[in-house]
C-alpha positions as CSV (number, residue, x, y, z in Angstrom):
1,X,19.8,59.3,43.6
2,X,23.9,59.0,44.0
3,X,25.5,57.0,41.3
4,X,25.9,53.2,42.1
5,X,27.7,50.7,39.8
6,X,28.3,47.2,39.3
7,X,31.9,46.5,40.5
8,X,32.7,43.1,38.7
9,X,35.5,42.8,41.7
10,X,32.9,42.0,44.3
11,X,30.0,41.2,41.8
12,X,28.1,43.6,43.8
13,X,26.1,47.1,43.2
14,X,28.0,49.5,44.8
15,X,28.5,53.5,45.4
16,X,30.9,54.8,43.7
17,X,33.5,56.8,45.2
18,X,36.6,57.8,43.8
19,X,40.2,58.3,44.8
20,X,40.5,61.8,44.4
21,X,37.2,63.4,44.9
22,X,36.0,65.2,42.0
23,X,38.1,63.3,39.3
24,X,38.0,59.6,37.9
25,X,40.7,57.8,36.5
26,X,40.0,54.9,34.1
27,X,41.8,52.7,32.2
28,X,40.1,50.7,29.2
29,X,42.2,47.9,27.2
30,X,42.1,48.8,24.0
31,X,42.4,46.9,20.6
32,X,44.9,44.5,19.0
33,X,45.7,46.3,15.9
34,X,45.9,44.0,13.2
35,X,42.8,43.8,11.0
36,X,39.9,46.5,10.8
37,X,37.3,47.0,14.1
38,X,33.7,45.0,13.7
39,X,30.7,45.9,15.5
40,X,32.2,43.4,18.4
41,X,34.6,46.3,19.6
42,X,31.8,49.3,18.9
43,X,29.7,47.5,21.7
44,X,32.8,47.8,23.8
45,X,34.2,51.0,22.9
46,X,30.7,53.1,22.5
47,X,29.4,51.4,26.3
48,X,32.7,52.4,28.0
49,X,32.5,56.0,26.1
50,X,28.6,56.7,27.1
51,X,30.1,55.7,31.0
52,X,33.0,58.0,30.8
53,X,30.6,60.9,29.0
54,X,28.2,60.3,31.6
55,X,31.1,61.0,34.8
56,X,31.5,64.2,32.8
57,X,28.0,64.9,33.1
58,X,28.7,64.9,37.0
59,X,31.1,67.4,37.0
60,X,34.1,64.6,37.1
61,X,37.4,65.8,36.0
62,X,38.3,62.7,33.9
63,X,41.7,61.0,32.8
64,X,40.6,58.2,30.3
65,X,43.6,55.9,29.2
66,X,42.7,53.4,26.6
67,X,45.6,51.3,25.5
68,X,46.9,50.3,21.8
69,X,48.4,46.6,21.7
70,X,50.7,46.3,19.0
71,X,53.0,43.5,20.1
72,X,52.8,40.8,22.3
73,X,49.1,39.5,22.1
74,X,49.5,36.0,20.9
75,X,46.8,33.4,18.7
76,X,46.2,30.3,20.1
77,X,48.9,28.9,17.7
78,X,51.3,31.0,20.1
79,X,51.9,33.6,16.6
80,X,51.6,37.3,18.0
81,X,48.3,38.7,16.0
82,X,50.7,41.4,14.5
83,X,53.2,39.3,12.8
84,X,49.9,37.4,11.8
85,X,48.5,40.5,9.8
86,X,52.5,41.5,9.2
87,X,51.9,38.3,7.0
88,X,48.7,38.1,5.6
89,X,48.6,41.7,4.3
90,X,53.0,41.2,3.3
91,X,53.6,44.3,5.2
92,X,56.6,45.3,8.2
93,X,54.7,44.4,11.7
94,X,54.8,48.4,12.4
95,X,53.1,48.5,9.3
96,X,50.3,46.4,10.3
97,X,50.2,48.5,13.4
98,X,50.3,52.2,11.7
99,X,47.3,51.4,8.8
100,X,45.0,49.9,11.6
101,X,45.4,52.0,14.4
102,X,44.3,54.6,12.2
103,X,41.3,52.0,11.0
104,X,40.4,52.0,14.9
105,X,40.9,55.7,15.8
106,X,39.0,56.4,12.1
107,X,36.1,54.0,13.3
108,X,35.5,55.4,16.7
109,X,35.6,59.0,15.6
110,X,33.0,58.0,13.6
111,X,31.1,56.5,16.0
112,X,31.2,59.4,18.0
113,X,33.4,57.7,20.8
114,X,35.3,60.9,22.2
115,X,39.0,60.0,22.1
116,X,41.0,59.0,25.4
117,X,43.2,61.3,27.3
118,X,46.5,58.8,26.6
119,X,46.2,56.5,24.2
120,X,49.9,54.4,25.1
121,X,51.4,51.9,22.7
122,X,53.1,48.8,24.4
123,X,55.9,48.9,22.0
124,X,56.7,52.5,23.9
125,X,56.9,51.0,26.8
126,X,59.0,48.2,26.7
127,X,61.9,49.5,29.4
128,X,59.2,50.1,31.8
129,X,57.9,46.7,31.0
130,X,61.5,44.8,31.5
131,X,61.9,47.2,34.7
132,X,58.3,45.5,35.8
133,X,59.4,41.9,34.6
134,X,62.8,41.9,36.4
135,X,61.0,43.8,40.0
136,X,58.9,40.8,39.8
137,X,62.0,38.6,39.6
138,X,63.4,40.3,42.6
139,X,60.3,39.6,44.7
140,X,60.4,35.7,43.1
141,X,56.7,35.9,42.2
142,X,58.4,34.9,39.1
143,X,60.8,33.0,37.1
144,X,63.1,32.9,34.2
145,X,63.1,29.6,31.9
146,X,65.2,29.4,28.8
147,X,64.7,33.5,27.8
148,X,60.9,33.2,29.3
149,X,59.8,34.7,32.0
150,X,56.8,33.4,34.5
151,X,54.3,34.6,37.3
152,X,54.3,32.0,39.4
153,X,50.4,31.5,40.5
154,X,50.9,30.2,43.0
155,X,52.8,32.9,44.8
156,X,49.9,35.1,44.2
157,X,46.9,33.7,46.7
158,X,44.5,36.1,45.7
159,X,44.6,34.7,42.0
160,X,41.4,34.1,40.7
161,X,39.3,37.0,43.2
162,X,38.1,38.6,39.7
163,X,37.2,35.8,37.6
164,X,36.0,33.3,40.9
165,X,38.7,30.8,39.3
166,X,40.4,28.5,41.9
167,X,44.0,27.9,40.9
168,X,43.7,24.1,42.0
169,X,41.2,23.8,38.9
170,X,43.3,25.7,36.5
171,X,44.7,22.6,34.9
172,X,44.7,22.9,30.6
173,X,45.2,25.6,28.6
174,X,48.9,26.1,27.7
175,X,50.6,24.8,24.7
176,X,52.5,21.6,25.8
177,X,55.8,22.6,24.7
178,X,55.5,25.9,26.8
179,X,53.6,23.8,29.5
180,X,56.3,21.7,30.3
181,X,58.6,24.4,31.6
182,X,56.0,26.2,33.3
183,X,56.1,25.2,37.5
184,X,52.3,25.4,37.1
185,X,50.1,24.9,33.7
186,X,48.1,28.3,34.4
187,X,51.8,30.0,35.3
188,X,51.7,33.1,32.3
189,X,54.5,34.8,30.4
190,X,55.4,38.2,31.4
191,X,58.5,38.3,28.7
192,X,58.6,35.7,25.8
193,X,61.6,34.7,24.0
194,X,62.3,35.9,20.5
195,X,62.7,33.1,17.9
196,X,64.6,33.5,14.9
197,X,61.7,34.6,12.5
198,X,60.3,37.1,15.1
199,X,61.0,40.3,13.6
200,X,59.4,41.9,16.7
201,X,62.0,41.6,19.3
202,X,64.1,43.9,21.7
203,X,67.3,42.8,24.2
204,X,66.5,42.4,28.3
205,X,68.6,40.6,31.1
206,X,67.1,37.2,29.7
207,X,67.9,37.9,26.1
208,X,65.9,39.3,22.8
209,X,62.2,39.0,23.7
210,X,59.1,40.7,23.4
211,X,56.1,41.3,26.6
212,X,53.3,39.2,27.3
213,X,49.7,40.4,26.8
214,X,49.0,40.7,30.3
215,X,52.0,42.9,31.5
216,X,51.3,45.8,29.2
217,X,47.9,46.7,30.6
218,X,49.6,46.4,34.3
219,X,52.9,48.7,33.4
220,X,50.5,51.1,31.1
221,X,47.5,51.9,33.5
222,X,49.8,52.4,36.6
223,X,52.0,54.9,34.2
224,X,49.5,57.1,33.5
225,X,47.0,56.2,36.4
226,X,49.0,55.4,39.5
227,X,47.9,52.6,42.3
228,X,45.1,51.8,43.3
229,X,43.2,53.6,40.3
230,X,39.3,54.0,40.0
231,X,38.2,52.1,36.8
232,X,39.1,49.7,34.9
233,X,36.7,48.4,31.6
234,X,36.9,46.5,29.0
235,X,35.3,43.5,27.5
236,X,33.7,40.9,29.6
237,X,35.2,37.9,27.7
238,X,39.4,39.1,28.7
239,X,38.0,38.8,32.8
240,X,40.3,35.4,32.9
241,X,43.2,35.3,32.1
242,X,43.8,38.9,31.0
243,X,42.2,40.8,33.8
244,X,43.2,38.4,36.1
245,X,46.6,38.7,35.3
246,X,47.1,42.1,35.1
247,X,45.7,42.1,39.1
248,X,48.4,39.4,39.6
249,X,51.6,41.5,38.9
250,X,50.8,44.9,39.8
251,X,49.3,43.7,43.5
252,X,52.7,41.5,43.4
253,X,54.7,44.4,42.1
254,X,53.7,47.2,44.5
255,X,53.0,44.7,47.4
256,X,49.4,44.1,47.6
257,X,48.2,47.8,46.9
258,X,45.2,47.3,45.5
259,X,45.3,47.7,41.5
260,X,42.2,49.0,40.2
261,X,38.9,49.7,42.9
262,X,36.2,49.1,40.0
263,X,36.1,47.0,37.5
264,X,33.2,48.1,34.2
265,X,33.3,44.6,32.1
266,X,31.0,44.8,29.1
267,X,28.8,42.2,27.1
268,X,29.9,40.7,24.1
269,X,28.1,41.6,20.6
270,X,26.5,38.0,19.2
271,X,25.6,36.7,15.9
272,X,22.6,34.0,16.6
273,X,23.7,33.7,20.5
274,X,27.9,33.3,19.1
275,X,30.1,36.2,20.0
276,X,31.0,37.9,17.4
277,X,34.8,37.6,15.9
278,X,37.2,37.7,13.1
279,X,38.0,34.2,13.7
280,X,34.9,32.6,13.6
281,X,34.4,35.0,10.8
282,X,31.0,36.1,11.7
283,X,31.7,39.7,11.7
284,X,30.7,42.7,10.2
285,X,32.9,45.3,9.8
286,X,32.6,48.8,11.7
287,X,33.0,50.5,8.0
288,X,30.6,48.4,6.4
289,X,27.9,48.7,9.1
290,X,28.6,52.6,8.8
291,X,27.8,51.9,5.1
292,X,24.1,50.7,5.9
293,X,23.3,52.5,9.4
294,X,24.0,56.4,10.7
295,X,27.0,56.5,13.4
296,X,23.9,57.4,15.5
297,X,21.8,54.7,15.1
298,X,24.9,52.1,15.7
299,X,24.8,53.9,18.9
300,X,21.1,53.9,19.7
301,X,21.4,49.8,18.8
302,X,24.1,49.4,21.2
303,X,22.9,50.9,24.0
304,X,19.3,49.5,24.0
305,X,20.7,46.8,25.8
306,X,22.4,47.3,29.3
307,X,26.6,47.0,28.7
308,X,26.9,44.4,31.0
309,X,24.8,41.8,28.6
310,X,25.3,40.6,25.6
311,X,22.9,42.1,22.5
312,X,22.5,39.8,19.4
313,X,23.4,41.4,16.1
314,X,20.5,41.2,13.9
315,X,19.3,43.4,10.6
316,X,15.8,43.8,12.1
317,X,17.3,45.7,15.5
318,X,19.5,48.1,13.6
319,X,16.9,48.6,11.3
320,X,14.2,49.3,14.7
321,X,17.5,51.6,16.2
322,X,17.5,53.4,12.8
323,X,14.0,54.7,12.7
324,X,14.3,55.3,16.5
325,X,17.0,57.4,15.6
326,X,14.8,59.4,13.2
327,X,12.3,59.7,15.4
328,X,14.5,61.5,17.6
329,X,16.5,63.6,15.2
330,X,12.7,65.0,13.1
331,X,11.3,66.0,16.6
332,X,14.8,68.2,17.5
333,X,14.0,69.3,13.9
334,X,10.8,70.5,14.3
335,X,11.8,72.3,17.7
336,X,14.7,74.0,16.4
337,X,12.7,75.4,13.5
338,X,10.2,76.6,16.4
339,X,13.0,78.5,18.0
340,X,14.3,80.4,15.1
341,X,9.9,81.3,14.3
342,X,10.0,82.4,18.5
343,X,10.0,86.1,19.8
344,X,13.6,86.8,21.2
345,X,12.5,87.9,24.5
346,X,10.6,85.2,25.8
347,X,11.2,83.7,29.0
348,X,10.3,80.0,30.0
349,X,6.7,80.0,31.5
350,X,6.2,77.8,34.8
351,X,3.7,76.4,33.4
352,X,5.3,74.7,30.4
353,X,8.6,73.6,31.9
354,X,7.8,72.5,35.4
355,X,7.3,68.9,33.9
356,X,10.2,68.8,32.1
357,X,12.7,69.0,34.9
358,X,11.4,65.4,36.1
359,X,12.8,64.0,32.6
360,X,15.9,65.1,33.8
361,X,15.9,63.4,37.1
362,X,14.0,60.7,35.8
363,X,17.3,60.0,32.9
364,X,19.6,60.6,35.8
365,X,17.9,58.1,38.1
366,X,18.4,55.2,35.1
367,X,21.8,56.5,34.5
368,X,23.2,56.9,38.1
369,X,21.7,52.6,38.4
370,X,24.4,51.1,36.9
371,X,24.5,53.1,33.9
372,X,21.0,51.7,32.1
373,X,21.1,52.9,29.3
374,X,17.6,51.3,27.9
375,X,16.1,52.9,30.8
376,X,17.3,56.4,30.1
377,X,16.7,55.9,26.6
378,X,13.1,55.1,27.6
379,X,12.9,58.3,29.1
380,X,14.5,60.1,26.5
381,X,11.3,59.0,23.8
382,X,8.7,59.5,26.7
383,X,10.3,63.3,26.4
384,X,10.3,63.4,22.8
385,X,6.8,62.4,22.9
386,X,6.1,65.4,25.6
387,X,7.5,67.6,23.1
388,X,6.1,66.6,19.9
389,X,2.7,67.0,22.1
390,X,3.4,70.7,23.5
391,X,4.6,71.4,19.4
392,X,1.3,70.5,18.1
393,X,-1.3,71.8,20.8
394,X,0.5,74.9,21.6
395,X,1.4,77.8,19.1
396,X,2.7,80.1,21.8
397,X,5.6,78.4,23.2
398,X,8.2,81.2,24.5
399,X,12.0,80.8,23.4
400,X,12.9,80.4,27.0
401,X,10.6,77.3,26.9
402,X,11.5,76.1,23.9
403,X,15.3,76.4,24.5
404,X,14.7,74.7,27.9
405,X,13.3,71.4,25.8
406,X,16.8,71.5,23.4
407,X,19.1,71.8,26.5
408,X,17.8,68.9,27.7
409,X,18.0,67.4,24.2
410,X,21.5,68.2,24.1
411,X,22.4,67.4,27.3
412,X,20.9,63.7,27.6
413,X,20.8,62.5,23.8
414,X,23.7,64.6,22.9
415,X,26.7,64.8,25.8
416,X,25.7,61.9,27.2
417,X,24.6,59.0,25.1
418,X,25.7,60.5,22.3
419,X,22.8,60.0,19.2
420,X,22.1,63.4,18.5
421,X,24.4,65.4,16.6
422,X,25.3,69.1,17.5
423,X,24.1,70.1,13.8
424,X,21.3,67.9,12.1
425,X,20.9,68.1,8.8
426,X,18.3,67.8,6.4
427,X,16.3,64.4,6.4
428,X,18.3,61.9,4.2
429,X,17.5,58.5,3.1
430,X,17.3,56.4,6.2
431,X,18.1,53.1,6.3
432,X,14.4,51.7,6.9
433,X,14.3,53.7,3.5
434,X,16.9,52.0,1.9
435,X,15.3,48.7,3.2
436,X,12.0,49.0,1.9
437,X,13.4,50.0,-1.4
438,X,15.5,47.1,-1.6
439,X,12.8,44.7,-0.3
440,X,10.7,46.1,-3.4
441,X,13.5,45.4,-6.2
442,X,13.6,42.0,-4.9
443,X,9.8,41.2,-5.3
444,X,10.0,42.7,-8.5
445,X,13.1,40.7,-9.7
446,X,11.5,37.7,-8.2
447,X,8.1,38.2,-10.1
448,X,10.5,38.1,-13.2
449,X,12.1,35.0,-12.1
450,X,8.7,33.5,-11.6
451,X,7.5,34.1,-15.2
452,X,10.7,33.0,-16.6
453,X,11.8,36.5,-18.0
454,X,15.3,36.2,-17.3
455,X,16.4,39.3,-19.4
456,X,14.4,41.8,-16.7
457,X,15.6,39.9,-13.8
458,X,19.4,39.9,-14.9
459,X,19.1,43.5,-16.0
460,X,17.9,44.8,-13.2
461,X,20.9,43.0,-11.1
462,X,23.4,44.1,-13.4
463,X,22.0,47.9,-12.7
464,X,22.4,47.3,-8.6
465,X,25.4,45.7,-9.5
466,X,26.6,48.4,-11.6
467,X,25.5,50.9,-8.0
468,X,27.8,48.6,-6.0
469,X,24.9,46.8,-4.6
470,X,25.8,42.7,-5.0
471,X,22.7,39.8,-5.1
472,X,23.0,36.8,-3.6
473,X,20.4,33.5,-4.7
474,X,19.6,30.8,-1.4
475,X,17.5,28.4,-1.0
476,X,15.6,30.6,1.5
477,X,15.2,33.5,-0.4
478,X,17.7,36.4,-2.4
479,X,19.3,39.0,0.3
480,X,21.6,42.0,-0.8
481,X,24.9,43.8,0.7
482,X,27.0,47.3,-0.5
483,X,30.4,45.7,-1.8
484,X,33.4,47.3,-0.9
């Protein structure tokens, strides 16, 4: 079965065909680095990571570009997010960028997300951005007003082809002061005039200013991947206006040459059905999550839902993921212990390995169906059952047979899904165990409180506080969390 993917550009499943045979060019919209990353970011980049890993598994030579947005991404108030972080933390803008860019890379490394080939920063590409803006002005698809340069959506008839929105329906959305100087309400900024208080500014033909968010990705993606390139990835929430504007700029600048051939967009991580985001305050940072769950459990949780769909965060779901990962790791430990004890000369026995090939084939069929990781996980855990059965029932498994089993685990669980580390340590206290122990302690404390034994109740709470565990009492009972 050849690889088929869902292309958001056509809204259809399509056979995948790269621009250059055997090579993959892929751009993923990266983070705006003004604060620590949360699990919503983790969902996007773990999903994209597995897609990249699978292309490598299939033998593609991959050039993966994921940018760093360090200027130009504005809040609805019109303030640059980096400036917001600068004011909140009382740091220079570039201090904010360096601090949270390092934090982002640390978080991605911790989650097992492989680093891209290139991580371009927007501030390092301002000369190219200015060149593009001038080029769009020369082609008369953009216009300048009071030091601001806007792209005219009415000059690009295909605007809306990714998000399926129509220009005539796009009226509101801009702030009043900005809307008044636009020729059409949906026109978007290529270059912004820097107000006196704006610290991040560059000289340009239109005065001192800074680039718009959308133009940054168009410039950086095509600089390193050419046009057209194979895949543009990122979060589904950015399909409009960000991704739509990227297409308009790039295809107008290159006079109709397609921008990206395939669009892979990831559904959101939600909390009680609402998208996890910093602005809503309903987020859990990756750093905090890693204090409660292993990186492999977080990846398992994310991959248990198809990448295009939203997935709702809950403690129960993470606990289930941790149990699944523990089961996988325990099986592999048992397998590798048998490997160490097996006679060195044993080759694979056909009767023992003939069925093992079917698991690899089924796994590939799942991944070839638009990277269907839930089905791929199901195949992997059926393989876990098969391996456990063989280990329990057969004392004479050869080194060749055991090595074949281990190779499948390494390829599918490790190389592709990233939920099986190269080296497994000794079993440690799992998330499930911690949760169970904490539940026992909370029940003990409740018994003390019901008996009005306040001294023991307070003593238990104090001991937990000393260990860095905060107890929160509410109308529906007590909860706990690890304090930073």
